C-alpha angles and dihedrals in degrees: 000000000000115000115212128194117259112233120233113251118259131183124197134171126225128229089259093050104259118145112232123200115214142165127222130206105189118226132206092227132064091249120102131185118211109204118209114192131212129258113303092006130111139205086244093064116107093243092058093043090054091050091048091050093056094044090048087074088069099041146308121327131207118187119190138196109228118232111288092023130105113320097347121107130239130038130292116257089188098238105338115087091016086093085077090055092056091044091056092050092047089053090050090052091052090050089056091058101261109147100183118049127186120190113209116188133184125210105315087010090055090054090049091047091054093046092047093051091048098043104031108016119181094131134101104221139002130215121191119190121190093340126164115245094205140022131253095031109168104158096110129061094238091053092050087055091049091052090050089053091050103038106036126068091226090051093050090050092049095050091047093053097040102036106018089242117142112200122197111246093208098078123203123323107191104017108242120237111272121243094255090051093059103029092096090064095063096079135132084036108087115252127199119192116194119189133164127224089222097054108143093194106043120017121224092268088079093059091046092048091053091048093049092049094050128078131226135315087059138125134194119205114194105199115205113228092002116143126196134325129297095347091062100039113115126207089249092055091045091053091050090050090050091049091050091050093050091054094042093056094041099251 
């Protein structure tokens, strides 16, 4: 059994007043990774803790629970106002003396990481793993289930009871710009897009659409046999991501 370090608890507040629960693994360097989980996940889940443990060899790590998830307040807006959650954690990382910050997001968190980098900036590199390029995608069975959990009262109740995820019933008004619509604004900040050819939620076309919409410096890693998001990430892939980030920010 692999023993991973337990992050110290951290609480931050967003610009719109939502309390965000986070965990911090201090690093000896001035590099910090901000980890943004997927829908219904949490920084406290074993998969995220394992990722944080590997990245901690390169620098500090702060994992957050998005609004409406885990011990954070508020309600999930499924990729819209979550950019404020990342922005609050980035500010907390700066306050702790980190000079180079890399945001790494998974699935919904990857979409939020892209949108945050494009709309708010203030970071030094972005990593998107298994992220959707566009909204309202329903062409896979898992995504039809996700939409049921988001859009139907019975689905929102089920996901609250089963996964401690509170989804806003109000929906989007207006509809936020999709990740592929804003990806071109990230440059000159380096962007890494990681997508598997065995992703059951979002097929590889999503990773390619994000890559085509972005501008250099950008990279697309197509991972053979790789499934979806944090649950499928291996220690080897995590290490490669950490190594890429260290080079991208000039460590």
